[in-house]
C-alpha positions in Angstrom: 14.9 46.5 -28.6 11.8 45.4 -30.5 9.7 48.1 -32.0 6.1 47.6 -33.1 4.4 50.1 -35.4 0.7 49.8 -35.3 -0.6 51.2 -38.6 1.2 50.8 -42.0 -0.3 53.9 -43.6 1.6 57.1 -44.6 2.9 58.0 -41.1 3.6 54.4 -40.1 5.6 54.0 -43.3 7.4 57.3 -42.6 8.7 56.0 -39.3 9.5 52.6 -40.6 11.6 53.9 -43.5 13.3 56.6 -41.3 14.3 54.1 -38.7 15.7 51.7 -41.2 17.4 54.3 -43.4 19.2 55.8 -40.4 20.3 52.3 -39.3 19.0 53.1 -35.8 16.8 50.0 -36.0 17.4 46.7 -37.9 14.7 45.1 -39.9 14.7 42.0 -37.7 13.8 44.2 -34.7 10.9 46.0 -36.4 7.4 44.7 -36.4 4.3 46.2 -38.2 0.7 45.5 -37.2 -1.6 46.1 -40.2 -5.0 44.6 -41.1 -5.5 46.1 -44.5 -4.6 43.5 -47.2 -3.8 46.4 -49.6 -1.3 48.0 -47.2 0.1 44.6 -46.3 0.9 43.9 -50.0 2.7 47.3 -50.2 4.7 46.7 -47.1 5.7 43.2 -48.3 7.2 44.7 -51.4 9.3 47.2 -49.3 10.9 44.5 -47.0 10.6 46.8 -44.0 10.2 44.3 -41.2 7.9 41.5 -40.0 4.2 42.1 -40.7 1.5 40.9 -38.4 -2.3 40.9 -38.7 -3.0 39.8 -35.2 -2.0 41.8 -32.1 -1.7 38.7 -30.0 1.3 37.6 -32.2 3.3 40.8 -31.9 2.3 43.1 -28.9 3.7 40.8 -26.2 7.1 40.7 -28.0 7.4 44.5 -28.3 9.4 46.9 -26.1 8.2 50.1 -27.8 4.8 50.3 -29.4 4.1 53.2 -31.8 0.5 54.1 -32.5 0.3 55.4 -36.1 -3.4 55.0 -36.6 -6.2 57.6 -37.0 -7.5 59.0 -33.7 -11.1 57.8 -34.6 -9.7 54.3 -34.4 -8.3 54.7 -30.9 -11.2 53.1 -29.0 -11.0 50.0 -31.2 -7.3 49.9 -30.7 -7.6 50.0 -26.9 -10.1 47.1 -27.0 -7.8 45.0 -29.2 -4.4 45.4 -27.4 -5.3 46.7 -23.9 -5.3 43.2 -22.4 -1.9 42.4 -24.0 0.1 45.2 -22.5 2.2 45.0 -19.3 3.5 47.9 -17.1 6.9 48.0 -18.7 5.5 48.5 -22.2 6.4 52.0 -23.6 3.9 53.5 -25.9 4.6 56.4 -28.4 1.4 57.8 -29.8 1.2 60.2 -32.8 -2.6 60.1 -32.8 -3.6 63.8 -33.2 -5.7 65.2 -30.4 -5.7 62.0 -28.2 -4.6 63.1 -24.7 -2.2 61.2 -22.5 -4.9 60.7 -19.8 -7.2 59.1 -22.5 -4.4 56.8 -23.5 -3.7 55.8 -19.9 -7.4 55.1 -19.2 -7.9 53.2 -22.4 -4.7 51.1 -22.1 -4.3 50.9 -18.3 -0.6 51.7 -18.5 1.5 54.7 -17.5 4.6 54.8 -19.7 3.4 57.0 -22.5 5.0 59.4 -24.9 2.8 61.6 -27.0 4.2 63.3 -30.1 3.0 65.8 -32.7 4.9 65.4 -36.0 4.2 67.4 -39.2 4.0 66.5 -42.9 7.7 67.1 -43.9 8.5 64.2 -41.6 7.7 62.1 -44.7 10.9 63.4 -46.3 13.0 63.4 -43.2 12.7 67.2 -42.7 9.9 67.3 -40.2 9.4 69.0 -36.8 8.1 66.9 -34.0 7.1 68.1 -30.5 6.7 65.5 -27.8 6.0 65.0 -24.1 5.7 62.1 -21.7 4.4 60.9 -18.4 6.8 60.9 -15.4 7.0 57.1 -15.5 9.1 57.3 -18.7 12.7 57.2 -17.7 15.4 59.6 -19.1 17.1 56.8 -21.1 13.8 55.9 -22.6 13.1 59.5 -23.5 16.5 59.8 -25.1 15.9 56.7 -27.1 12.5 58.1 -28.3 14.0 61.4 -29.2 16.7 59.7 -31.3 14.0 57.8 -33.1 12.0 60.9 -33.8 15.1 62.8 -34.9 15.3 60.3 -37.9 12.4 62.2 -39.4 13.8 65.7 -38.9 14.1 67.5 -35.6 12.3 66.8 -32.3 11.6 69.1 -29.3 10.7 67.8 -25.8 8.2 69.9 -23.8 7.3 69.5 -20.2 3.6 70.4 -20.5 1.1 68.5 -22.7 -0.9 71.6 -23.6 2.1 72.8 -25.6 1.3 70.0 -28.1 -1.9 71.9 -29.0 0.4 74.9 -29.5 2.7 72.9 -31.7 -0.3 71.7 -33.7 -1.1 75.3 -34.4 2.4 76.2 -35.4 4.5 73.3 -36.8 1.6 70.9 -37.4 -0.6 73.2 -39.5 2.4 75.4 -40.4 3.3 73.8 -43.7 -0.2 74.8 -45.0 0.4 78.4 -44.0 3.6 78.4 -46.0 1.9 76.9 -49.0 -1.0 79.4 -48.7 1.5 82.3 -48.8 3.4 80.7 -51.7 0.2 80.2 -53.6 -0.6 83.9 -53.2 2.9 85.0 -54.4 2.5 82.7 -57.4 -0.9 84.3 -58.3 0.7 87.7 -57.9 3.5 86.8 -60.3 1.0 85.6 -62.9 -0.9 88.8 -62.5 2.3 90.7 -63.2 2.8 88.9 -66.5 4.7 85.6 -65.8 3.5 82.3 -67.0 2.3 79.7 -64.4 5.6 77.7 -64.7 7.7 80.9 -64.5 5.7 82.1 -61.4 6.2 78.8 -59.7 10.0 78.8 -60.3 10.3 82.4 -59.1 8.4 81.7 -55.9 9.9 78.2 -55.1 13.5 79.4 -55.5 12.8 82.6 -53.6 11.5 80.7 -50.6 14.2 78.1 -50.8 16.9 80.8 -51.0 15.5 82.9 -48.2 15.3 79.9 -45.9 18.8 78.8 -46.6 20.0 82.4 -46.1 18.3 82.5 -42.7 19.7 79.2 -41.7 23.3 79.9 -42.6 23.6 83.2 -40.8 22.9 84.5 -37.3 20.6 87.4 -38.3 17.0 87.4 -37.2 14.0 87.6 -39.5 13.6 91.3 -38.6 17.3 92.0 -39.4 17.0 90.4 -42.8 13.8 92.3 -43.5 15.7 95.6 -42.7 18.5 94.5 -45.1 16.1 93.9 -48.0 13.7 96.8 -47.4 15.7 99.9 -48.3 14.1 103.2 -47.4 11.6 104.4 -50.0 12.1 101.2 -52.1 9.9 98.5 -53.5 10.1 96.1 -50.5 9.1 98.8 -48.1 6.1 99.6 -50.3 4.9 96.0 -50.1 5.5 95.7 -46.4 3.6 99.0 -45.8 0.7 97.5 -47.7 0.9 94.3 -45.6 0.8 96.4 -42.4 -2.2 98.5 -43.7 -4.1 95.3 -44.4 -3.2 93.8 -40.9 -1.5 90.8 -42.4 0.6 90.0 -39.4 -2.3 90.1 -36.9 -4.2 88.0 -39.3 -1.5 85.4 -39.3 -1.3 85.4 -35.5 -5.1 85.2 -35.2 -5.1 82.2 -37.6 -2.6 80.3 -35.4 -4.8 81.1 -32.4 -7.8 79.7 -34.2 -5.8 76.5 -35.0 -4.8 76.3 -31.3 -8.4 76.7 -30.2 -9.5 73.9 -32.6 -6.7 71.6 -31.4 -8.0 72.1 -27.8 -11.5 71.3 -28.9 -10.5 68.1 -30.7 -8.5 67.0 -27.7 -11.4 67.6 -25.3 -13.8 65.7 -27.6 -11.4 62.7 -27.8 
């Protein structure tokens, strides 16, 4: 199977490296279409596959084509490769907000998978949610899921609107975690720790808590109850969070992200 990655930027390179590192794809079966001379120079040093600057040279040879370009470049991409595609081409798009119907109309093909990865995919610890048209066969879906799993974990959903939901949760989610960690670091500094000490305390606490959760069968609520003894310090903090409506604020923030994802999809 020949795979063509269109776009050699951060996400394009993420997929290229993940495929090769997992040995799911050999370099001789991997093609990259990139027009930026600067990116081409970087890719050449990495020895990640055959690099092309012209779609005519690579699109007809590909079985799977991955769109790893910015959504604002979609219209130009359709114009450049649309005439080179045939009905058996399988397209995997990670362009944020670009709907399947838009891809079908722009490319005049029906075998399309749309995926929403997140930033930790760059280190092989990402979360990707994906869906597809009915024309994509089960073996093809399995193959795509195996490819996506090289960047972390992948979840298939039947309905495309859930990709907007995923955008609000796993797509934007790392920033929510960083926001909360930043707040805890500031709290630690206010309580007398140096910046470096505050970062160490916070990073290790988050790391340990996630590992504790992942290695046991207890829910988040059950762990909270174990940590928060009656009348203790944790209970005091959680009571303050509840009084300041922190949980509804977090839920409302995710709803705002979901609404914006819908708006961006409609505008595309």
